[in-house]
C-alpha positions as CSV (number, residue, x, y, z in Angstrom):
1,M,29.0,-3.9,-14.3
2,D,27.1,-1.0,-15.8
3,A,27.4,-0.3,-19.5
4,Q,29.2,3.0,-19.1
5,G,31.9,1.4,-17.0
6,A,32.4,-1.4,-19.5
7,I,32.6,1.0,-22.4
8,E,35.2,3.1,-20.6
9,V,37.3,0.0,-19.8
10,Q,37.1,-1.3,-23.4
11,A,37.9,2.1,-24.9
12,A,41.0,2.2,-22.7
13,G,41.2,6.0,-22.7
14,G,41.4,6.1,-26.5
15,P,39.0,8.0,-28.8
16,P,35.6,6.3,-29.4
17,S,36.3,6.4,-33.1
18,A,39.2,4.0,-32.6
19,V,37.1,1.3,-31.0
20,T,35.9,-1.4,-33.4
21,E,34.2,-3.8,-31.0
22,L,32.3,-3.6,-27.7
23,F,31.4,-6.6,-25.6
24,L,28.6,-5.3,-23.3
25,S,26.9,-8.7,-22.6
26,G,25.1,-8.6,-19.3
27,C,25.7,-4.9,-18.7
28,M,22.9,-2.6,-17.5
29,F,22.2,0.7,-19.3
30,D,21.4,2.8,-16.2
31,G,23.3,5.9,-17.3
32,G,21.0,7.0,-20.0
33,P,19.6,5.7,-23.3
34,L,21.5,3.1,-25.2
35,S,21.6,5.3,-28.2
36,L,23.4,8.2,-26.5
37,Q,26.1,5.9,-25.1
38,L,26.9,4.4,-28.5
39,V,26.7,7.4,-30.8
40,P,30.5,8.2,-30.7
41,F,31.5,4.7,-31.7
42,V,31.0,5.2,-35.4
43,N,33.6,2.6,-36.4
44,L,32.2,-0.3,-34.5
45,R,32.3,-3.6,-36.4
46,S,31.0,-5.8,-33.6
47,L,28.6,-5.0,-30.8
48,N,27.5,-7.6,-28.2
49,L,24.4,-6.6,-26.2
50,N,23.3,-10.1,-25.2
51,S,21.5,-10.4,-21.9
52,C,21.3,-6.6,-21.2
53,H,17.6,-6.7,-20.4
54,L,16.9,-4.4,-23.4
55,G,13.2,-3.9,-24.0
56,S,13.6,-1.3,-26.8
57,L,16.1,-0.3,-29.4
58,E,14.5,3.2,-29.7
59,N,16.9,5.7,-31.4
60,F,19.4,3.0,-32.1
61,P,22.4,5.0,-33.4
62,A,23.7,4.9,-37.0
63,L,26.7,2.5,-37.0
64,P,27.6,2.3,-40.7
65,N,30.5,-0.1,-40.2
66,L,28.7,-2.6,-37.9
67,R,29.0,-6.1,-39.2
68,L,27.8,-8.2,-36.2
69,L,25.1,-7.2,-33.8
70,E,24.4,-9.6,-30.9
71,L,21.0,-9.0,-29.2
72,A,20.3,-12.4,-27.8
73,D,18.4,-13.0,-24.5
74,N,16.9,-9.6,-24.2
75,Q,13.2,-8.6,-23.9
76,L,12.7,-7.5,-27.5
77,T,9.6,-8.2,-29.5
78,G,8.6,-7.8,-33.1
79,T,8.5,-9.6,-36.4
80,L,11.2,-10.6,-38.9
81,P,10.3,-11.5,-42.5
82,V,10.9,-15.1,-43.5
83,P,12.5,-15.9,-45.8
84,L,15.1,-13.2,-45.4
85,P,16.2,-11.3,-48.5
86,H,19.4,-13.2,-49.0
87,P,20.6,-16.8,-48.4
88,P,21.0,-17.8,-44.8
89,R,24.5,-18.5,-43.4
90,T,25.6,-21.5,-41.6
91,S,25.8,-19.9,-38.2
92,P,23.8,-19.8,-35.0
93,H,22.9,-16.3,-36.0
94,L,20.3,-15.0,-38.4
95,P,21.7,-13.4,-41.6
96,A,21.3,-9.7,-41.3
97,P,18.4,-7.9,-43.0
98,S,19.5,-6.7,-46.3
99,V,19.0,-3.0,-47.0
100,H,18.3,-3.7,-50.7
101,P,15.4,-4.3,-50.9
102,P,14.3,-2.4,-47.8
103,L,13.2,-4.7,-45.0
104,T,10.2,-4.2,-42.8
105,L,10.7,-4.9,-39.2
106,T,8.1,-4.3,-36.5
107,G,8.0,-3.8,-32.8
108,D,11.2,-3.2,-30.9
109,L,13.2,-4.1,-34.1
110,E,11.8,-1.3,-36.1
111,P,14.6,1.2,-35.1
112,L,17.2,-1.0,-36.8
113,C,15.7,-0.1,-40.2
114,A,16.5,3.6,-39.7
115,A,19.9,3.0,-38.1
116,S,22.0,3.0,-41.3
117,L,23.4,-0.5,-40.6
118,L,24.7,-0.8,-44.2
119,A,27.6,-3.2,-43.4
120,L,25.5,-5.5,-41.1
121,R,26.1,-9.2,-42.0
122,E,25.0,-11.1,-38.8
123,L,22.2,-10.4,-36.4
124,N,21.6,-12.6,-33.3
125,L,18.1,-12.3,-31.9
126,A,17.9,-15.7,-30.1
127,G,16.0,-15.7,-26.9
128,N,13.8,-12.8,-27.7
129,L,10.1,-12.8,-28.6
130,I,10.6,-12.4,-32.3
131,E,8.0,-13.9,-34.7
132,A,8.6,-15.0,-38.2
133,Q,6.4,-13.0,-40.7
134,H,5.9,-15.3,-43.7
135,S,5.2,-13.3,-46.8
136,P,3.3,-14.8,-49.7
137,P,5.6,-15.7,-52.6
138,T,5.9,-13.2,-55.4
139,T,6.2,-14.1,-59.0
140,H,9.9,-13.6,-58.6
141,D,10.1,-16.3,-55.9
142,L,8.1,-18.9,-57.9
143,P,9.9,-21.7,-59.8
144,P,10.2,-21.1,-63.6
145,T,7.4,-23.5,-64.4
146,A,5.0,-21.4,-62.4
147,H,5.8,-18.3,-64.6
148,H,5.2,-20.0,-67.9
149,P,3.1,-23.1,-67.6
150,S,3.6,-25.6,-70.4
151,P,0.6,-26.3,-72.7
152,I,-1.2,-29.6,-72.1
C-alpha cells in the first residue's frame, strides 16, 4: 500500500490532529515528500516508518509530541554519537537523542536535529548504515580520581 492510502485508512476520516500513532511500515512514499504528508499530524506519539525504503529524512516535520520513532530497515546513513547523552534503555531501540545538550547527527539523520522532537524517547535505526561516532571523554565524563589525582 502507498503511504497516503495507509494514512487515510488509519486517520479514519477524522482530523489529523486526533491521530496519535501511524503505522506505515513497508509503505512507499510515492505521493510526495514524507514531510508534506506528515505535517498535519502534530499530535503523533508513535510513528513507524520501518522498511519504507527511505533514503533521506529531508525536511522531517516538527512533531513535538512524538515519543517513538521507528526507522529500521531503510537506506539511511549517518553518524550517531556514542555514548548517547543519557543512559541507554533496555530495549531493542536506541534511546533517543536528548535535546539538552544539543546532539550532532550527520548524514540522513541531520534533519532530526531541526525537527523539534522534544518528547522523543525511543529511536529505532536498526538495519540502516549508521556509524557510531565515539567522542573523546571530557573532564565531566572522567571518574573523580582523574579530576583530582591523589598525591604520591
